[in-house]
N, C-alpha and C positions, 0 to 999 in steps of 0.2 A: 168861434163857431166856423167862421170863414176859413180859418187855418185848419180847422179839423176837416172841413169838406175838401179843401185842396189837398190835404194829405191823403185823404181817402181816394180822391180822384187820381191822384198820382199812383197810388197803390193799385188801383184798378187798371190804370193805364199800363202799368208795368206788367200786370198779369196778362192783359190782352196782348201786349207786345210779345210776351213769352209764348203765349199760345200761338200767336201768328208766326213767330219764328219757328216754333216746333212744327207747325203745319208746313211752313216752307221747307223746313229740313226734311220732313217726311216726304213732301212732294219731290224735293230734289233727290232724295234717296230712291224714291220710286222710279223717277226718271232715270236715275243712274243704273238701277237694276234692269230697267227696261233696255237701256242702251247696252248694258253688259250682255244681257241675254241675246239681244240682236247681234251684237259683235261676235259672241261665241258661235251663234248660228252661222254668221258669215264666215268666221274663221273655220268652223267645222266644214262648212260647205267648200270653203277654199281648200282646206286640207284634203278633203275627200277628192276634190278635183285634182289637186296636185299629186295626191297618191295615185290616183288613176293614171294621171299623166306619167308619173315616175314608173309605175308598173308597166305602162305601155312602152316607156323608154328602156327599162331594165330587163325587159323580156329577152332581147338579143344579148344583153350583157350577161345575164345569168347563164345562158347557153354557152357563151364564150368562156365563162369562168369554169364551167364544168369541163369543157374541152381542155382548157389550160391546166386544170387540176389533174386531169387524167394524164395529159402529156407530161406534166411535172412529175407525177408519180412514176410514169414509165421512164422518164429521163433519169430520175434519181436512182431507180432500181438498176438501170443499165450502167449508170455511172459507178454505183457501188460494186456491181459484179465485175465490171471491167477494171476498176481500180484495184480490187482485191486480186483479180487474176494477174494483172500486170505486175503488181507488187510481188506476188508469189513466183511468177516467172522470173522476174529480176532477181529475187532472192535465190532461187535455185541456180540460175545461170551464174550469179556472182559467187555463190557457194562453190559451184563446180570450178569456176575460174581460180578461186583461192586454193581449193583442194588440189587442182592440177599444178598450180604454181608451187605449193608445198611439196607435192609429190615429185615435181621436177627438181626442186632444190634437194630433196631427200635422195633422189636418184643420183644427182651429180656429186653430192657430198659424201654419201655413205655406200650406196650400191656400187658405184664405179670404184670407190676406194677399196671396199671389201673384195670386189671382183679381181682387181689387180693384185691385191695382196694374197688372195687365195690361189691364184693361178701359179702353176709351176711348170717351167720348161724342163727338158731333160738336163740342161746345164745347171739349172737351179737345184735340181734334185741330187746331182752329183756332189754338191757341197753340203747336203743335209743327210747323208747316209749315216746310219747308226750301226747297222749290221753289215752284211754283204750279200751279194747275189748268190744265194745258196741253192744249188740244184740238188734235188733229192732222188734217191733210189729206194729200192726195197729195204735196204738197211736203215733208212731213216724213218720208217714207219715204227712208231713206238710200241706197237703191239707185236712186232716181229722179233722172235728170239732165234738167233742163228747159232747152229752148232759149228764150232770151229773146224772139227775134223770129222768126216764121214768115212767110216771104215767100210770094209767089204760086207760085213754083217749088216750094218745099217743100210747099205745100198740094196741088199736083198729085201729088207723090210719096207723101205721107203722107195716108192717108184719115182724115178727122176721126173716123169711127167707130172706127178702130183706135187713135186717140190715147188713148182711155179705157182700152184694154186694156194697152198697153205704156208709154204716156206717155213716149215717146222713151227708153225704158229700155235701148235697145240700146247706148247709150254707156257703160253701167255694166258693169264686168267682175266677175262674181261671184267670180272667183278671188282678189279682194282679201280675201276672208274666209278664205283657205287659208294655213296656215303650214306650209311644207314643212321637212323635216329638212335641216340643213346637209350639204352633200356632204363627203366625207372630204378631198378635196384642197383645198377652200375652207375654211380655218380661219378663226378669228375675225378675223385680221389682214387688212386690205385695203390696207395701206400699201405704197408702192413701194420703201421702204427695205428692203434685204435683211436688215439687222441686226434691224430691227423684226419682219420676217417670221419670222426664225429664233427670236427670243425668243418670239413669239406661238405658233409651232408647238411649241416646247418646253413652253410653258405648257399648250397644248392637250393634248399627250401626257401631261403630268403629271396634268391633270384627268381624262383617260380612265383612266390607271392607278389614280388614287385612287378613282374610282368603281367600278372592277373589284374592288379590294381591299375596298371597303365592301360590295359585294354578296356577296363570299365570306364576310366576317365575319357578315353577316346570315344566310346559309345555315347557317353553323356554329352560330349561336346558337339555331336552332330545334331544341329537344331533345325536345319533347313529341310532336308529330305531324309526320311528313314531309309537306312540301307536294306532293311528287311521289311516284309509285310507284317502287319500287326499280328497275324495268326502264326507266324513262323518262329521257331526257336533259333537263336543265333548259334550256328554250328562252329563253336570255338575249338580249334585244335589244341591238344595238350601242350602247355608251355614247356620250353626247354631252358635250363639254367644257363646263365652267362658263361660259366666255366665250360660246360659241355659244348655250348655253341661255338665258343672260341676254339676249342680243341678240334672239333669237327670242321670248323671253317678253315683253319690252317691246313688241315689235310686236304680239304677240297681245293684250296688255292694251289697247293703243290700238284694236285692231280691235273687240274685244268692247264696249268703252265707246262706240264710235261706232255700231256696227251691232246690238249686242245679242247677237251670236253669233260664234263663231270655230271653225274646223276645224283640228285638229292632226293631222299625218300619223303613221300607224303607231304607235299606242299599245300595241296588243296584238300578240303574236307569232302566227304561223300555227297552231302547235300548240295554243296556248291558245284561239284562236278556234274551232278544230274541236272540241276537247274540251268547251268550254263550250256550244257550240251543240248538240252531241249530248245533253248532259245536260239542257238546257232543253227540247228537243223531247220527250225521254222523260218529263220531269216534267209537261209540258202534258197528257199523256194521263191522268196520275194525279190532277191537281188540277182538271181541267175539271169545272165544275158544282158544286164544293164551296164551302164558306164562306171558304176562303183566297183566293179570287179577288176582286180589288178592283173596284169599279164604275168605269166610265170611259165617256167619250163614244164613241158608235157602237161598242158592244161586240159587235155581231154579227160573228162571224168574227174576233174580236180578244179577247185574254186578257192580263191583267196580274196579277202577284202578287209579294209580297216574297220575298227569298231570304236565308237565313241565311248568314253570312260563312264558315262552316266546313262547310257541308253537303256540299260536294264539293271535291275537290282543284283542279278547274279554276277554281272561284270564288276560292279562296285565291290561286292563281297569277295570276289576272286582277287582283286587288287589289294584289298585289305589283308587277306590271308597270306599273300605273297610277301607283303611288307612285314607282317608280324611273325613270319617264320624266322626264328633266331639264327639258325645255321645259314640259311640263304642270305639273310641280311648281313651277317659278318662276311660271307663270301663275296657278295657283289660290291659292297662298299670298300673293302680292302683291295679288291681286284682292280677296280677303276681308280682307286686313290681319292675317293670323294665320299664323304658321309651323306651326301644328298645327290646321288647321280641323276642325270637327266633321263626322263622317260621318252624314248625315241620311237616306240612302236607298240601298238596294240592291234593285233590282227588274229584272224582265224583261217586255217587251211583245212579244207574238207576234201577227202578222196573217197570215192566209192568204187564198187566192183567194176573193173574194166580200165582203171587208171594204170598207165604204163610207168616204167622206170623213168625218173628224171635223170638228166645228165649230171655227172660228177662236177661239183663247183664249190668254190668258196663264195661267201656273200660279198666279198670285197675283191677288187682287182689286185693281182700280185704286183703290178707296177706302181701302185700308190696306196700302200697300207702300212701297218705297223711292223711288218717283217723287216724291211730294209730302212724304213723311215719312222723310227719310233718316237721322234720328237716333232714330226710334221703332221702325221695322220693319227687320229685317235683309234684306239682299239675298242671295239664294241662287242657286246655279248647279247645273245638271244636265248631266252628261256622257253623251251618247248614243253608244254603240259598236255599230255593226252587226256581226253575226256571219256575214255573207255579203255578197257584192257585191250592192248594191241598186240597181235601176233605178227610173225613175219609175212604171212600170206595177206594180211590186211594192209601192208605197206608201211611197216615200221621203218623209221629213218635209219639209213646206213651211215656209218662214220668211218673216216680214214684217219686214225689217230696219229698225232705227231706231225701232220702236214701243215699245221699253223706256223711251223718254223721254216717252211719252204717258200722260195721265191719262184718256183717253177710255174710255168703257165699251162702245162698239160700234165696232169698226173692221173689221167683216166685209167690207163692200163695198170698202173701201180696200185691204185686204190681198188680197182675191180678185183685184183688178186689177193688183197689183204684187208678187206672190209670187215667191219664189226657192226652187227645189227644192234640197235638199242634194246631190242627184245631179248638179247643174250647177255645183257650186262648185269641185271639183277640176280643176286645169288638165290639159291633155293630156299635157304633159311635166313631170315633177317629178323631183327628185333623191332618189329613195327610197333607203333604206339597207338593205343586206343583208349578212349575215355573210360571204358568199362573196366579195363585192367590196369590202369595207371596207378591205382592206389592199393593193388593187391600186394601182399607180402610174399616174398620168395626167399625167405631165410631158411626154411626147412628143406634139407636136402632130399628128404623123401618125397616131397611134393614138387621137386624141381622140374621133373619132366612133364608132369601134368600142367604146371603153371606155364611152362615153356610153350606147350601146345596151345593153351589159351592166349598166350601172349603174341604168338606169331601173327603177322599181318595176313589178312584174309587171302586165301588162295596161294600162299607162299609155296605150297608143295608142288605146284605146276610150274615147270620151267618154260622158257621161251616166250615170255609175255612181258611187255612193257606196261607196268601197272598204271592204271588211271590215277592221276594226281602226282606221280613221280616226275619231278622236273629235271630235264636234261638241259644244262647250260652249255652253250656252244660259243667258243671264240669264233667270230665271223670270218677269221682267216683260215679255219680248218675246212678241209674238203669233206663234203657230205652230199647226200641226195635222198630224195623221197623215193621209195620203192613202189613196185606195182601192187595194186590191190587185186588179187586173183581169187579170192574166196567169196563166192556169191552168197554163201550162207551166213557170212559175218556182216555186222552192221557197218555203216560208214565210219571211216577213220577221221575223227575231228581232233585237231591240234589247236590249242590256244597258245598264242605266242606273245611275249612281252620282251622288249629289247631295252638295253640300258647302255649308257656311256657317260663319260665325265662331262659335267657342265662346262660351258665355255666361260673361262675366267681369264683375267689379264695375265696372270703368271704362267698360263699354259697356252702357247700359241698354236696348238694343234687344231686341226679341222677334220671334218668328216672325210673318211677314207674314200678313195675312188671306187665307184661301183656300188656303193651302198644304195639300196632301193627300199628304204623302210616303207612298209605298207601301213602308213600312218594317216589317220583321218586328220584333216587340216585343223580341226578344232582342238586336237590333243597336243599340238606343239606348244612348247613353253612349260610343260608340266615336268615335275620332278618326283623323286622317290618320296619326299615328304607329303606331296599332294595325294598319294595313294592311301594315306591314313584316313582321310575324310573326303574321298572323291565325290560322294553324293552332294556335298555342299561346295567344295572348292573348285570342282571341275564341271559344274553345271553351267548352263547358259544364263545370263550373258557373260559371266565372269571368264569362261573359257575362251570366248571370242576376244575379249580384251587382253587376255593372257597370250594367246597365240599371236596377236598383232603387236605385242610388246608395248601395250598402252597402259595397262594397270595390273598390279598384283599386290596383294596384301603385304604390308611392310615386314611381317614376320616370315615371309616366304621368299625363296630364292628363284631366280630365273633359270629355266632350261634353255634348250634350243628353240627360239621362236620361229615362226613361219618364214619371216623375211630372211633371217640368217640361214636357215636350212635351205631355202630356195636359192639364195645367192651362192651357197657352197655347191649345191647341185649343178648350177649353171657353170660355175668356175671349173669344176672338175669333170664336166661332161658326163654326169651320172644319168641314170635312167630318169627321164622326165626333164632333164636339163640339156639335152643334146640339141643341135640345130634342127635335126629331123623331127624333134618333139614339138616344134613351134606349131605345126599344123594341128596336132592334138590339142595344144593349148587354145588355139583359135576356135576349134570345133567345140570344145567343152566349156570354154569360158567366154570368149568374145561373141560367138554366134548366139548363145542363149541370152546374152545381154543386149542383143541387137545393135552391136557397136558398128557404126558405119565403116564400110571398107575403105572409103576415101580418107578416113582419118588414121587408118592403121599404117604401120611402117612396112618397109620392104623386108623380105626374107632372103638372106644370103646363105644358102646351105654350105657354101664352100668356105666361109669365114668362121674362125673360132669365136668371133665376137658377134655371132648372128643374133643372139638374144639382146645383147647390148644395142646393136644397131636398130633392131625392131622396136625395142622399148623407147630408145631415144627419139626416133622418128615419130612414133605414136604419140608420145608426150608433146613433142613440138607441134605436130599437126593439130592435136586436140587443143592445146593452149592457144594457138593462133586462131582456130575456129571459135573458141569461146570468147576470145577478145573481140572478134567481130560481132558475135551474138550479143555480148554485153553492150558494145558501143551502139549497135542498131537498136537494141532494146531500150537503152536509156534515152536515146534521141527520140524514139517513138513515144516514150513515156512523157517527155517534155512537150511533144506535139499534142499528145492527149490532154495534158494540162491546159494548153492554149485553147484547144477546141472547147473544152468544158467551160473555161472562164468566158470565152466569147459567147457561147450559147447562153450562159447565165446572164451576161450583161444585156444581150438583146432581149431576153425574156423579161427582164425587169423594165426595160424601156417600153416594151409592149404593154405591160400592166399599167405603166404610168400614163400612157396615152389613153387607155380605155377606162380609166377611173375618173369619177366626178371630181370637180375642183375642190369641193368641201372635204371629200374623203382624202384628196391629195394633200389638203392642208393639214388635216388631222394626222395623216400618215407621213407628212413631210419629214418629220424628225426621224421616224423609224427608217424611212427609205434612205435617208442620208447615212444611217448607220449600216444598212444592208448592202447598198449599191457598191460602196467602194471597198468593203472587206471581202466581196465575193472572190476577188483575185487572191487576196491574202489567205482567205480561208482554205481555198483549194490548194494553194501553194504550201501553206503551213501543214495541212493534213498530209499531203503527199511527202513533203520533206521530212516530217516527223516519222512517218512510216519507213521511209528509206533509211533514215538515220538509225532506227531501231533494227531493221533487218540487216542492212549492210554493216552497221557497227557491230552487231552481234557476230556476224560472220567473220569480220576482221579480227575481233577479239578472240573468237574461237580458234582461228588460224594461228594468230600470234601465240596464244596460250599453248596450243598443241606443239608448235615449232619450238617454243621456249622449253616446254617440258621434255621433248625429245632431245633438244640440243644440250640440256643440262643434266640429262640422265647419265648414270654411270656407263651404260652401254655406249652412248655417243661420245662421252668424254674419253673413254678408253680408245675409241677409234681415232678421235682427233689427236690424241697424244701419241698414237703409234703403238699402243700396247696390244690391241686386238690383232691377232693374226700377224704379229711381227715375225720376222725371220727367226727361226729357232737358234741359228748360229750366225754370229756377225761375220762380216767380210774378213777373211783370213789376213792377219797382220804377222809377218814373219820377223821375229826378233831374235837376234843372236843370243845364244846361251839361255834359251828358254828352258827352265827347269821342268816344265810340264811335258816336254817332248823328248822321247827316247826312241831308240831304234835307228836303223840305217836304211836299207833298201825296202822299197815298197813292194807288196806282194798281194796276191789274192788268197784269202784264208781258205782253209779246208776244215772238214768236220773234225779231224783229229788234232787240230791246233788248239793251243790254249790262248784265248783271246782276253786281252786286258783292255776293257772299254774305258772311255773317258767321256761318253756322251749320255750315260744312263743315270747319273747320280742326281736325281730329283724326285721328290715325293709326288709331284704333279702327275706322273705317269703310273702311279700305283704300283702294282706288282711287276710291272715291266722294268722297273729298275733292277730286278733280279733276272732279266732276260738272258744275259750271257751265262748265268749259272746252269741253264738247261742246254747250252751248247755241248755236244758230245765230248769234245776234248776238255772243256772246263769241268764237266761232271766227273770225269776220271780223276783229274787233278784235285778237285775239291774233296772227293772221297779220301784221297791220300792225306790231304791236309786235316780233314776231320778226324782221321785215325791217329796221326802222328804229330799234329800241330797243337798249338795252344799249351795246355798245362804240361803235356808230355815233353814238348820241346823246351819249355821253360825249365823243367826239372833237369834236363840234360845240361843246359847252360849253367844253371845254378850249381848243380852237383859237380860239374867239371871244375868250376872255379873253386869251390870249397875243397874238393879233393886235392887239387894241385897247389893250393895256397895254405889253407888252414890245417890240413891233415898231413902235410908232407913229412912231419917229424914223428907221426904216430907209427908204432910197430904194425906190422901187417896183420897180426892176430887181433889187435884192438880195433882195427878198422875193417876187418873182413865182413862184419855184419852189415856194414854200410859202405861196402866197397863201391866206388863210383866209377862211372864210365870214362873211357879215354876221351881226350879232347877231340879227336878226329871223328867221333861218332856223329856229331851234328853235321860235319861236312859229308860224311858218308850217307846220312839221311837225305841231305840235299842232292847228293849225287844219285841216289836211288830214284828220287823223284824225276830228275832229269833223264835218267836212263829209261824210266817207264814211259815217259812222254815221247822222247826223241827216238829211242831205239825200238821199243816194243810196239808203239803206235805210230811211228813215223810222223810225229807231230812237231810243231815248233811253238815258240813263245812269241806272240805278236802283240804289239801295243798300238792302240789307235791314236793317230795324231788328232788332237782335239780341235785343231784349226780347220782341217780339211776332211776328216773322216777316213783318211787312208790308213791302211794297216802296214806297220813297219816291223821288220825282223829285229829282235833284240840280239845284241852280241852276247858272248859267253859271260862276261862280267855282269852285264845287266840282268841276264837270266838268273845267275846265281844270287844276285842281290834280291831279285824279286821272289825267288823260291824261299830264301831265308826269311824274308819279311813275312811272307804268307804263313810259313810254319810258325813264326813267332806270334803272329796275330791269332792264328787258329781259325776254326770254322765259325759259322753263325752261332750267335748266342753268347759269345764271350764279351767281356768288357772291352777288350782291345778291338774286336770286330765292330762293336757299336761305335766306339770312338773313331775308328777309321771311316766308318760310313758317314758320320756327322761331318768329319773333316772334308770328305769328298763332296758332300752336298753343299757345304759352304764354298768350296772351290768352284763348284758348278754354278752357283749364283753369281759369282764375280766374273765368270767366263761367259755365261749364256743368259743370265737372268737380267732383271731390270737394272741391277747395279752395274752392268757392263757399260752403261752410258757415261758414268764418271770414270773416264779412262785412267787417270792417274791413281785414284783410289783403288780401282779394280786391279791394276797391275801390281801395285805395292802389296795389296792383300794376297794376291796369288803367290808372290815371292815369300811372304810371311808364312802362309799355309804350307808351301813346299818345304821350307826350312823346318817348320814344326813337325811335319810328317817324318822327315828324316831323323829328327831327334827322338820322336816318340816311338817309332816303329822299327828302328834299326835294331837287329838282334843283339848287338854288342853295346847298346846304349848304356846299360846299367852294369856292364861287366868289364873286366880288364881287357886290354888289347890282346891281339893274337901273340905278339912278341912276349908280353908278360906271361901269358898262359903257357907258351912253349918253354920259357925259362923255368917256370914252376914245375912243369912236367919233367924236364931234364933233372932237376934237383930231386924230385920224387923217385925217378928211376934209378939214379945213382945211389940213393939211400936204401933202396930195397933190393937192388940187384944181388948183392952179396948174400942176403938172407934167402933169396929165392934159389940161388945156385947151391948154397950150402945145404939147404933142405931137400935139394934135388926135386923140388916140387915143380910141376909143369902146370901152367895156367892155360886152360882151354877157354878161349873167348869166342863166343858166338858172334861177336860184333866184328871180329877180324877173321873170317873163315879162310882157311888155307886149303885149297883144293889140290889134292894129290892126283894129278892126271896120270893114267897108266902109260907106260912107255910103249910107243908104237913100234911094232916090228917092221923092219924095212922090207918092202916088196920089190924084188928085182924084176925089172921089166923084161919080158920075152917077146919076141916077134909074134908069137902065137896069140898073145892076149892084148898086145898093144897096137898091132897093125892089122888092117884087113888086107884083102888081096890086092888092093890098089895102093897099099902103103899108107892108108889114112887111119888115124886112131878114131874110128867111128864110134867106139863105145863111150867116148867123151863128148860127142856132139850133143849140145844142149844141157850137159850135166854141169857146166861151169856157170850157168845162169843163176843169179841170186834167187834163193827161195823167197816166196811171198807169204805174208801172214794176213789173217783176216783184218780188214780195214785198210789194206794197202790200196792206194790209188793207182790205177793201171789204164793202159790203152789195150783194147782187144781188137785184133785184126779179124775182120769178118767180110764175107762176100755180100755185096749190095747189088740187087737187081736194079737195072736202069728203068725208069719210067718217065712219063711226061711231067711228073711233079717234082723232079729232081734238078731242074735247071738252076735253081738258086742255091743248091747245096754246095758247100765248099769241101772238096775232097783232096786238095793239093794241086800244085801248079803243073807239074810235069806228069806225063803219062796219061793225061785225060783224053787226049785226042785219039790215042790208039783204042782206049776203052770205048769211046763213043763210036768209033768205026765198027768195033765188033758188035755193038748194039745189045750186048747181053748183060753186062754189069762190070763191076770192078771191086777190088779189095779196098777197104777203107778202115781207118782206125776210129774207134768209138770209145769215149771216156766211160769208165766204170769203176767199180770197187770190188775187191775180193770179199765174198761173203762166207766162203767155206772151203775146206780142203778135202778132196776125195782121194782115197787110196784103194779104189776097187781093183784095178789091174796095174795101172801106172799112176803116178802122182798127177792129179788134175785139180783144177781150181773152179769153184763156183763163183760166178761174177754176176753183179747187178749193173745194168746200164743206167746212165743218166738220160736226160731228155733227148739228146741227139740220137743215141742208139735206139731208144724206145720208139721215137717217131720214124726213124729210117728203116729199122729192121722189123718193127711190129712186135717185138718181144721185150720183156722187162729183165730177163736174165738168161744166162747160159750155164750149163753144168758140165763138170769134168772137162774143162778146156785145157788143152796142152800148154805147157809153160812157154814153148817157143812161139805161141801166138799172142803172148801177153808181153807188154812192155811197161816198165815202171814209168808212171806219169809224174814227171817233175812239176813242182808248182810254178805257176806263172809269176815270175819275179823280175824286178827291175834289173836290166843287164842281160836278160835272156835273148837269144836270137830267134826270130820268127819270120815266117813268110806270110805276107799280107796280100789279100785279094783286093787290089786297088780298083776302084770303079773306072778310073780313066786310063791307067797304065798297066792293068793286068796284075800279074803276080810280081811282087817286089819283096826282096829280103831286107832285113834291117835289125836294129837292136832296140829293145824296149827301154824307154827313158822314164816312164811313170806307169804304175799300175793302180787303177782306181778300184774302189770296193765293189762297184757294180760289174767288174770284169772288163771294162773298156781300158785301152792302153794308148799311150802316146809312143810313136815309133819314129826313129830316125832312119831314113832309107840309106842303104849302102850306095845306091846308084848316084844320087845327086845331093845327098846330105840334107834333103828336105825333111822337116818334122811334120808329121801328120798326127793330129790329136783325135781323141775320142773314137778310136776304132773299136767297134763292138766285138764281142767274143766269138761271134759266128764268122768273122772275116779274117781271122788269123789262126795260124797253126805253128806249133813249136817246131823248130828245125830238126831237132833230134827225133821227133816222132815221124817226120817225113822221111828222114834217112832210114829209119827202121822199116817203114812201109816199103820204100823202094828197094831196100836190100833183100827183103823177104818175099816180095811179091813175085819175083822171077822164079824162086825156088818152088813156091806154092803152085804157080801156074805150070 
C-alpha cells in the first residue's frame, strides 16, 4: 500500500514538475519575446536614427557624386572625341608621309629615268636618223601631176598665172583617196570560174555570219551598263566579209602611205551620228568658256575639248561601231603594226559661222617625228568623223597630200596652192551599204540600173559634200587645216575625232612624237582598241581611274599609254602642256584648286630645260620635310595627350577614394585595386592598338603598292633598260663589215634609190615599207615589178638551157623555143641603171646601219644590187618574203634586244649576210659567166654556117641597131658664125646642158633687201656692195624643174624649196631662161664649200662627212681646223658661188 502511494506520489510529483517546467519555459519564452520586441524596437529606433544621420551625412556626398558623374561623362566624351580626332589626324598625316615617300621614290626611280631616256639632243638625233632631211616643193605634193612639156598651144590655153594655183592639178582625181564599201553582189571573188565564185561567196557569207555572231556575243557580254537605252534599237551597220575587208584595207594602207590620208565610207550609223551630234551641241553650251576647253589655232568661233569614253551612250556606241568596222579595223591595226593599238584621243571640234581659216600645220613637229626618225618617234593617226554633211563653206578640212614625207618646217604657200578639200574626195557615185538593200538580188541585168539607184548611198548625186559618218584617217605628219565657216544658213560643223598609235612595248623603243597635243581627257589614258568593244563596262569609273594611273587592269586586257608615261613624254619632249611656261597653267589648274601651300611648292626656272624636274623635286622634298615635322609633332602631342588622360584618371580615382565611406571602400577595395592601376595600361593599350591598326595598315598599303609597281612588267622593263632604250646602239666600226657598203657620204635626193637598213622590223607597222614611197624607189620598184621575178628567172633559166642543153639542136627544131641571148639580163640591168642615173639623175645610195648616213654605191655594187632586186622581184613573191624575213632577223641582232649578247649578235649577222649572198645571188643556181660564154660560143659556131647558107637574117629586138643618118657637113661662113664684133653670138647659151623634169637646179633670182634678211646666207663676197646699194642682190635658190615650155624660146618651169619660198614669197617660176639655171650637184663628201663661220666670217674648205640631216663636217683651208655639225643654212657649194659671181655682172 505504502509502495503504491509512494509510486503515485512520485508520479504526481513528476507531473507537477513537468507543469512547473513548462510554465517556466513559457515564462522564459515570453520574457524572451518581450526582450526581442524591445530589442527590435531599439534596433529600429537606432537604425532610423542612423539612417537619418547617414542621409544627413550623404546629402553633400550625393551632390558631389552627381557632379562627378557629369564631369566623368563630359571627360569621357571629350576623351573619345579627341582620341578619335587625333588618331584620324595621325592616320592622314602618316598616310600622306608614306604616299609622299613612295611618290618621291617613284619620282627618282622612274620619272627621272624615263625623262632622261626620252630626252634627245640634236647630237643624239643625228645618230637615230632613218630617212633624211627632205625639203619639199610643189613637185612633192602627191596630188600634183606635172606635164613635162608645155607647148605653145598649151600656153595659150593655160594662163601662166593660173599654173601657180592649180599646177595642172586637174589631172589628179581626189577620189583616189576614197575607199568605198564593197557592194553586196560584188563579193571578194572576181574570177570567171563559177566554182571559185561559189566558194568565195560561201566564204563571204561565212565571214558575215561569223561577224554577226561575234557582235551578238559582245552585246551579251556587256553586263554592267547598257550601251543603249531600253527603248532603242541597236543601229548595227551591215557586216563586211573578211576577204573584202582585207582587200579594201590593203588599198587603204597604200593610199595613206602615199598621200598621208584616206577616207573610208560609212563608219558610223545614222542613229549614232544624230545622237552624238545632239549630245555634243548640248555640251558645247555647258563647257564654253571653261577650263576644259583646249587651246587651238583660230579658236574664234571654234571649240575643242576631250570627251570621256562613257559620259554618254552615243559615245560608247560610236566607239563600238568604229571598232566593228572591218575595213577600218584592218587599216589601223596593220598601219600601226599592233592588233590592239593604244587609244590616245577622244575629242570633238565644233566650228560655227564666223570661224576663220586655221593655219596650215601638221599635228607633230618636223624636227621630232616619224619622217626622219622612224625608230625614235611613233607615227600616230587621227580619225575625223563629221556628224553632219559638210560643205566647203561650212569649214570642211583641207588636206595637203604627200606632205607626210616632208621634213620642211614651212609649207604654207605650197599647201595653199595645192590643197584638196575633204568635201571634194567622195566620188559622185559610190556603192553605199544600207540594211534595206543589202539582201536585194542584183542578178537581173534588166533591173540593174533600178537596183543601183536604190543601192546608192543617200545624197550621192550631190557633189562637194563630206558625208556624215565617212571617216578621214590622217597621218599626223601630213599638213592640213580647218577652213572657215562662212555659210550662216548652214548648221555648226561638228567633228568627232579618235586617235590611235602603237602601244608602248619593250621591243619598240619609240615614244610620242614632238608636238603631239592629244586632246585627251585624263581618265581615258591607258585605254586600247580592245577596250572600245565594251567601253560601257571596261572604261567606266572607277576602273578607268585605276587604268589611267597604271594601277590595275583586267588580266585579259593590255595597257595603252597611261597618264604617267604620257605626261613624262610630254615634259621630256617639251610638248604642249609640258613646256616650262606651262608650269603656271599647271599650278593654276591643279595646285591652286587643291589649296596647296605656296611655301611647299618648288621654284620655277623658265630658262632651264629641266624646269618641271626642278619644280617637282623641290615640291616633293619640301612636302616630305613638312610632313615629317607634322608627324613628329603630332605623335609627341599624342603621347602628351595620353599622359594627361592617365593623370586625370588617376587623380579622379583618388578623389573618389577619399570621399567614399570606409565600409564601401572595403567592399570596393578589390575592385579599385583592379581599376586603379590598369587605368594607365588601358589608355595606353587602346591608343597603341589603334595606332598599330592605322599605321600598320598604311605601311602595309604603301609596301604593297610599291611592291606591285616594282614587280609589274612596266617597272621591270624600265629597270632592265628595255623601255625607251636607244633604238640604235653606239656605233662600233669593225673592218670588213659585210653589212656596210658604199663609199662617200652624201645627202639623198628625191630621185635617188635609197637602200635602207633601219626599217626592217614589224614593230613599226606599215612604216617598214616607208622607203617604197620615196620617189626614186617608186620608179625603180615599178621597173622591178615589170621585169623582175619570174620574167628575170626565165631569162636566166632559158639562157642556160639554150646555151648548154640545146647547143646541138638544129635551128629549125629549136626555133619554136628559141631562147634569148646571154647578154639580155645584163642589158636589162643596164636599162634599169640608165633609167635611174641618166633619165632621172638619180643615184643608188645605201644606208650605213651604224650611223644612219647615206653612202654612194660604186658601179660594181650597183650592178650587184640591181641584179639581186631583179632576181627577187616585187612584193608578193616567195623570194621577196624570204628576203624580208632575213632582213628582219638581221635587224633583231643589230638593233633588238639580242644586240646585248655581242658575240652571238655579231656571229649571227655574219651568218645571215652569207646566207643572203647564197640565196639571192642571181647566179646562185646557174653556171658561171665563163661557162655560159663558152656554151654561147659553141652554139654560135654550130649555127653560123646554117645561118649564112640560108641567107637568113635574124632581127633581134633585144639588140637594136640604130642606123643614124649621115650628117651633112656645114661649112662655116663669117656671115653665120661671127657677129660684127667677131663673136659667135648665136652659140651663146646653146652649149648648156638641157634639163629634164625632176632635175635639181639653182635658180638665179633678184632678192629685195629688207630688215629681216640679216641672218640669210647669200655668199661671202660682193655682199658689201649690195648692202651699200640698199636695193637688193642676186642670189641662188635651190629648186627643181617641173616642166619645159616651148612658147617662144625654150624655158623651164621650176619649183622652189624652202629657201626660195621664204625669201621670194613664191613657190615657183615659169618659163625661166636656161642661162639663169645651174645644175645643182648633190652635197657629197669631198665637195668644196664656203662656210659662214660665226667667229671668222666666210671660210672655204672641203667636206669630210655629210650627215642625213644635211649637216656637214668641214676642214678649213685656212688653218686645217675641222668644224663639225655645220647646218645646211651656213654653207654653200663653191661651184654655185662661182656661177653666181660670173653671171651677176652680166645681169647687172
